[in-house]
N, C-alpha and C positions, 0 to 999 in steps of 0.2 A: 858250048854256048847254048845249045838246045836245051841242055839240061838246066842251065841257069835261067833261061827265059820260062821253061816249064815249071821250075820251083818259083819263080817270081810270079807267074801267072796263078799258080795254087795258093800262093801267099795271099794275093790280091783278091782271089775269089773267096778264100776263107774270111778275109777281114770284111769283104763285102756282105758275107752270110752273117757274120757275127754282128756287124752293125744294123743288119736288117732285122735280126732277132731282138736286139736291144731296142730297136724303135717299136717293133711290134709288142714287146714286153712292157715298154713304157706307155703305149697306148692302152694296153689291157689294164694295167695298173690305174690309168686315169679314168678309164670307163668303170672300173670296180668301184673307185672313190665316188665318181658321180653316182652311180647306182646306189651306194650305200647312204649319200647324202639324199637322194631322192626317197630312198626307203625309210629313212628317219623322218623326213618331212612328211611323206604319206602316212606313217604311223603316227606322227603327232597330230595330224589333221583328223585322222581316223578316231583317235582317242578323244580328242576335243569334241567332235560330232557325237560320238558314243555318250560321252559325259552330259553333253547338252541335252540329247534325247532322254537319257536317264532322269535328269533333273526335272525336264518338262513331265516325264510320266509320273514322277513322283510328286509333282505339285498337283497334277490333276487327280492322282489317287488320293492325296490328303484332301482335295476339296470334295471329292466324293465321299470319302470317309466322314467328313465333317457334316456334309449335307444329309449323309444317312444317319449319323448320330441326331442331328436335329429333327429329322423326321421321326426317328424312334422316341425321342423326348415328346414330341407332338402327340404321337399315338399313345403313349403313355399317360399324358395328361388328359387326353380324350377319353380314354378307358376309364380314369379315375373319375371324370365327369359324368360318365354314363353310370358309373356304380353310385356316385352322389345323387344323381337324379332318380334313379331307380329307387334308392333308399327313401328320397323324398316322397315319391309317389306311393310307395308302401306305408310312410307315415301318415300322408294326406288321407290315404283310403282307410286306414285304421282309424282315424279321428272323424272320419266324415266330413272333412273340410271341403268346402267347395270354393274354388277360386273365382274371382270376379274376372269376368272377360270384358276387357275394354274394346271398344270398337270406333273406329273414326268413320264419320260419316262424310259426305262430299264437302261440307261446309267447314272441315276440320275441327267439329264439336266432338267432344267426347261423351259417348253415352255408356251408361253402365246397366248392364242387364236389361236393355230395351228402353230405359228411361233417360230423359235429358237432364 
């Protein structure tokens, strides 16, 4: 009998250990599934944040580029205007043409070369 009780006890202990291991394995698998789900969700959020930030940076860079292109165009037009004005002054000086200067007095009357 002692032998049967010992064998029965060993059988029950081994079953208990096996059930405990199966329970632990099921818990670990569940935790892995949870972590994988959270990891996917975190990756998705991170990718969306990165994409959003990248698009915002792109929009800002494009706006700055457009602004720079516009400023460059203005500078080029001013340079052309200066070249035209310089050629006008050279032409005027060559022909000795004097420009009339108009002056507004306090009564908003136009005077030309000091005459009314």
